[in-house]
C-alpha positions in Angstrom: 8.9 -68.3 -27.8 7.2 -71.7 -27.5 9.7 -74.6 -27.0 9.3 -77.7 -29.3 9.9 -81.2 -28.3 12.4 -83.1 -30.5 11.2 -86.7 -31.2 13.3 -89.4 -32.7 11.8 -92.5 -34.5 13.8 -95.7 -34.0 13.6 -99.5 -34.4 15.6 -102.4 -33.0 18.5 -101.7 -35.3 19.0 -98.1 -34.1 17.9 -94.5 -34.3 15.8 -93.3 -37.1 15.5 -89.7 -38.5 14.4 -86.9 -36.1 10.9 -85.4 -36.2 9.4 -82.4 -34.3 6.2 -82.2 -32.3 4.0 -79.3 -31.2 3.4 -80.8 -27.8 4.2 -78.0 -25.2 6.3 -78.4 -22.1 5.3 -76.1 -19.0 7.4 -72.9 -18.9 7.3 -69.4 -17.3 9.4 -66.2 -17.8 10.4 -63.7 -15.2 9.2 -60.1 -15.5 11.4 -57.1 -15.9 10.8 -54.7 -13.0 12.1 -51.3 -11.8 11.8 -49.1 -8.8 10.7 -45.6 -9.7 12.0 -43.0 -9.3 15.5 -44.3 -9.9 16.9 -41.4 -7.8 14.3 -40.9 -5.1 14.2 -38.4 -2.3 12.7 -38.8 1.1 9.5 -37.1 0.0 8.9 -39.6 -2.9 6.7 -42.7 -3.0 8.6 -45.8 -4.3 6.7 -47.5 -7.2 7.2 -51.0 -8.4 7.0 -50.7 -12.2 6.7 -53.8 -14.4 8.6 -52.9 -17.6 8.1 -56.3 -19.2 5.3 -58.6 -17.8 5.9 -62.3 -17.0 4.7 -64.9 -19.4 3.9 -68.6 -19.1 2.6 -71.6 -21.1 -0.6 -71.5 -19.1 -3.6 -69.6 -20.2 -3.8 -67.5 -17.1 -1.3 -64.7 -16.5 1.3 -65.4 -13.8 0.8 -63.8 -10.5 3.6 -61.6 -9.1 5.0 -61.9 -5.6 6.7 -58.6 -4.5 9.0 -58.3 -1.5 10.5 -55.1 -0.2 13.6 -54.8 1.9 15.0 -51.8 3.8 18.8 -51.8 4.4 18.7 -55.6 3.7 15.9 -56.4 6.1 12.5 -57.5 4.7 9.5 -55.2 5.4 6.8 -57.7 5.9 3.9 -55.2 5.9 4.8 -54.2 2.4 4.6 -57.7 0.9 3.0 -57.6 -2.5 2.6 -53.8 -2.3 3.2 -51.9 -5.5 3.8 -48.6 -3.6 6.1 -47.8 -0.7 4.6 -44.6 0.8 7.0 -41.6 1.3 6.3 -41.8 5.0 8.3 -45.1 5.1 11.4 -43.5 3.5 14.2 -41.3 4.8 17.5 -39.9 3.5 20.1 -42.7 3.2 17.6 -45.6 3.1 18.7 -48.5 0.8 15.5 -50.1 -0.6 15.3 -53.4 -2.6 12.5 -54.9 -4.5 12.5 -58.7 -5.3 9.8 -60.1 -7.7 8.9 -63.7 -8.6 6.3 -64.7 -11.1 4.2 -67.7 -10.1 1.7 -70.0 -11.9 -0.1 -73.1 -10.7 2.8 -75.3 -11.6 5.9 -73.2 -11.9 7.8 -70.2 -10.4 10.1 -67.9 -12.4 13.6 -66.8 -11.4 13.7 -63.9 -8.9 14.4 -60.5 -10.4 15.2 -57.4 -8.3 16.0 -53.7 -8.4 17.7 -51.4 -5.8 17.6 -47.6 -5.0 19.2 -45.3 -2.5 17.0 -42.5 -1.0 19.0 -39.4 -1.4 18.9 -35.9 0.1 16.9 -33.2 -1.8 18.0 -29.5 -1.7 15.7 -27.1 0.1 13.7 -24.5 -1.8 13.9 -20.8 -1.2 11.8 -17.9 -2.4 12.8 -14.3 -1.7 10.9 -11.0 -2.0 11.9 -7.5 -0.8 9.1 -5.4 0.6 7.9 -2.8 -0.1 8.6 -3.3 -3.8 9.1 0.4 -4.3 10.7 1.7 -1.0 11.4 5.3 -0.2 14.1 6.7 2.1 11.6 6.4 5.0 10.9 2.7 4.5 12.5 -0.3 6.1 13.4 -2.8 3.3 12.5 -6.2 4.6 13.6 -9.6 3.1 10.6 -11.9 3.2 11.5 -15.6 2.5 9.6 -18.8 2.1 11.8 -21.9 2.7 11.0 -25.6 2.6 13.0 -28.8 2.9 11.5 -31.8 1.2 13.3 -34.0 3.7 11.8 -32.2 6.6 15.0 -30.8 8.0 15.1 -27.5 9.9 16.5 -24.6 7.9 18.1 -21.3 8.7 18.6 -18.4 6.3 21.6 -16.1 6.0 21.5 -12.7 4.4 24.0 -10.5 2.5 23.2 -7.0 1.3 24.8 -5.0 -1.5 24.5 -1.3 -2.0 25.1 -0.2 -5.7 26.9 -3.5 -6.2 29.2 -3.2 -3.2 28.6 -5.6 -0.2 27.7 -3.9 3.1 30.2 -5.7 5.1 29.2 -7.3 8.4 25.5 -6.5 7.9 23.4 -9.7 8.0 20.0 -8.8 9.2 16.8 -9.7 7.4 16.0 -6.0 6.8 17.7 -2.7 6.0 16.6 0.3 8.1 15.8 3.7 6.4 18.8 5.4 7.9 21.1 3.3 5.8 19.5 4.2 2.5 19.4 7.2 0.2 17.4 8.1 -2.8 18.5 6.4 -6.1 20.5 3.6 -4.5 20.2 0.1 -5.8 20.0 -2.5 -3.0 20.3 -6.3 -3.5 19.8 -9.1 -1.1 21.4 -12.6 -1.4 19.6 -15.1 0.8 21.2 -18.5 1.4 19.8 -21.6 3.1 21.3 -25.1 3.6 20.1 -28.4 5.1 22.0 -30.8 7.3 23.5 -32.5 4.3 25.0 -29.2 3.1 22.6 -29.0 0.1 22.5 -25.2 -0.5 20.0 -22.9 -2.2 20.3 -19.2 -2.9 17.9 -16.5 -4.1 18.4 -12.9 -5.2 16.1 -9.9 -5.1 16.7 -6.2 -5.6 15.0 -2.8 -5.2 15.8 0.9 -6.0 15.3 3.5 -3.3 12.7 6.0 -4.5 12.2 9.6 -3.6 10.2 10.3 -0.4 7.5 12.8 -1.3 7.2 15.8 1.1 4.6 15.8 3.8 2.4 18.4 5.5 0.4 17.9 8.7 -2.3 20.5 8.4 -3.5 23.7 6.6 -4.9 26.8 8.3 -6.7 29.8 7.0 -5.1 32.9 8.6 -6.0 35.3 10.0 -9.2 34.5 11.9 -11.8 35.9 12.2 -12.1 36.4 8.5 -14.0 39.3 6.9 -14.5 40.7 3.5 -11.7 43.2 4.1 -9.2 40.5 5.1 -6.4 39.3 2.8 -6.4 35.6 3.8 -3.3 33.3 3.7 -3.2 29.5 3.6 -0.5 28.3 5.9 0.9 24.8 5.9 1.8 23.3 9.3 4.5 20.6 9.7 5.8 20.8 6.1 8.8 18.4 5.8 10.9 16.6 3.1 12.8 13.6 4.4 15.3 13.9 1.6 16.0 17.6 2.4 14.7 18.8 -1.0 13.4 22.2 -1.6 9.6 22.2 -1.4 6.9 24.1 -3.4 3.3 24.6 -2.3 0.2 24.8 -4.4 -3.0 26.2 -2.9 -6.6 26.0 -4.0 -9.3 28.2 -2.3 -12.8 26.9 -1.9 -15.8 29.2 -1.2 -19.2 27.7 -0.4 -17.9 24.3 -1.5 -16.7 25.4 -5.0 -13.2 26.0 -6.2 -12.7 29.8 -6.2 -9.0 30.7 -6.9 -5.4 29.5 -6.8 -2.5 31.0 -4.9 -1.4 31.2 -1.3 -3.4 34.3 -0.6 -7.1 35.1 -1.0 -7.3 38.8 -1.9 -9.3 41.3 0.1 -12.8 41.7 -1.2 -13.0 38.1 -2.5 -15.7 37.0 -0.1 -18.6 38.4 1.8 -20.3 37.8 5.1 -21.6 34.3 5.9 -19.7 32.6 3.1 -17.7 29.5 4.0 -14.0 29.5 3.1 -11.4 26.7 3.2 -8.1 26.1 1.5 -6.3 23.0 0.2 -2.5 23.0 0.3 -0.3 20.5 -1.6 3.4 20.2 -1.1 5.8 18.9 -3.8 9.5 18.6 -4.6 11.3 18.4 -7.9 10.7 14.6 -8.0 6.9 14.6 -7.5 3.8 15.7 -5.6 3.5 15.0 -1.9 0.7 15.2 0.6 -2.3 17.5 0.6 -3.9 19.1 3.6 -7.3 20.7 3.8 -8.0 23.4 6.3 -11.0 23.6 8.6 -13.9 25.7 7.2 -14.0 29.3 8.2 -17.2 31.4 8.1 -16.7 35.0 7.0 -17.7 37.5 9.7 -19.6 40.7 9.1 -17.8 43.8 8.1 -19.5 46.9 9.6 -20.0 50.0 7.4 -17.5 52.8 7.3 -18.2 56.2 8.9 -19.9 58.7 6.6 -18.9 62.3 6.0 -21.6 64.6 7.6 -22.2 68.3 8.1 -24.7 70.7 9.7 -26.3 73.1 7.3 -26.1 76.1 7.4 -22.5 76.2 8.4 -22.9 79.5 10.4 -26.6 79.5 11.5 -28.4 82.5 13.0 -31.0 82.4 15.7 -34.2 80.9 14.3 -32.5 79.1 11.4 -33.4 75.4 11.2 -30.5 73.0 11.3 -30.2 70.2 8.7 -28.1 67.0 8.9 -26.5 66.4 5.6 -24.5 63.3 4.6 -21.8 64.6 2.3 -20.3 61.1 1.6 -22.2 57.9 2.5 -20.9 55.0 4.4 -19.6 52.0 2.5 -20.2 48.3 3.3 -17.8 45.6 2.1 -20.5 43.0 2.3 -22.9 45.0 0.1 -25.4 45.4 2.8 -28.0 48.2 2.8 -27.0 51.0 5.2 -29.3 52.9 7.5 -28.3 56.0 9.6 -29.2 57.1 13.1 -28.9 60.9 13.6 -28.8 62.4 17.1 -28.3 65.9 18.3 -26.9 67.6 21.4 -27.1 71.3 22.3 -24.5 72.7 24.7 -23.6 69.1 25.7 -27.1 68.1 26.6 -29.1 65.5 24.6 -31.6 67.2 22.3 -33.2 64.3 20.3 -32.9 62.5 17.0 -33.8 63.2 13.4 -32.3 64.9 10.4 -33.5 68.4 11.3 -33.7 70.8 14.3 -36.6 73.3 14.0 -35.6 77.0 13.8 -37.6 77.8 16.9 -35.2 75.8 19.0 -32.1 77.5 17.6 -31.0 80.3 19.8 -28.0 82.7 19.8 -24.7 81.3 21.2 -25.8 77.7 21.3 -23.3 74.9 20.3 -25.0 72.2 18.3 -23.4 68.7 17.7 -24.7 66.2 15.1 -23.7 62.5 15.5 -24.5 60.1 12.6 -24.2 56.3 13.2 -24.3 53.9 10.2 -25.7 50.3 10.4 -25.8 47.4 8.0 -28.5 45.6 10.0 -26.0 43.4 11.8 -23.9 45.9 13.6 -23.2 49.6 13.8 -20.2 51.2 12.1 -18.2 54.1 13.5 -20.1 57.3 14.0 -19.4 60.6 12.3 -19.8 64.1 14.0 -20.1 67.8 13.1 -20.6 70.9 15.3 -22.0 74.3 14.6 -22.3 77.4 16.9 -25.2 79.8 16.4 -24.1 83.4 15.9 -25.2 86.3 18.1 
């Protein structure tokens, strides 16, 4: 608002009627200021905010002189500063701001504002790890705490099992021996600063089933042959919850899945094949660990003994003797079988072959035939027959 000068016209006889003039007198108005934030904490900067600027009759805008005081004492280094850095403040500080507007010719009235630096509550974040614990896990309370005022903080813990507080237990973790499958565990973490400003946080987990474990799998027996019924045996099978366990077995032959079941039937494999088994344990709540056995090479199976006889059954002197295989040997590996035939007469070595010439056959002699089968890798058990020459 521009003030007007009131002029009165007069003569020697007295005052005349009043008139107005637009002639301006010098004037200046004080600004309206505020300290922000109005409720600061020790971590806040203090800002001098001009809500309504100063005004004057001069063309140039008035300059502002700012003066800060802490607990009633001026802080010279902050003169004319529009910001008090947070590093200058602490809980309980009383800060004042005095502002005067100045022009070349005039100075406004002083205006001021005041704030008290208050305490700020600490922050607390809580997480339970692992997020899905089993009965073999330690449940740990992991916290992140911070105090905006820089105060040291301690955390207290309370634990609740299925809604009931575990009295007297205040550690930052719960060991596995305190938990059982299906239980709900809650943790209440509390922290407070020196001004008793308190912060709490909750977190909860449910104790899950512990899947069964197995240390190793073994093919039994060894050595393994085509005639062996093999079994896959699990070593160190265990269920921490005491549940009944099932096992599932997959047999592998030469790198390819071959069959299921704990046993590999006789005749399923042949010499030189590579056999292993994969054993998985489980309980009624889920599948546990899997163990894979060492690879086992199938050993050779020698051929069986043949059935042999000497023909004729009752030879006479001069009759040739023939070696006859009545029932051949069998080989579980499918190998081709060859036979070695040897003869003895009256206990003395005679020779080999499938026939004894009649000229060598004399009255009263005792002839013995031995036939030994072979699959090319090893010999099988021999077969024998004897015959005595009549006369």
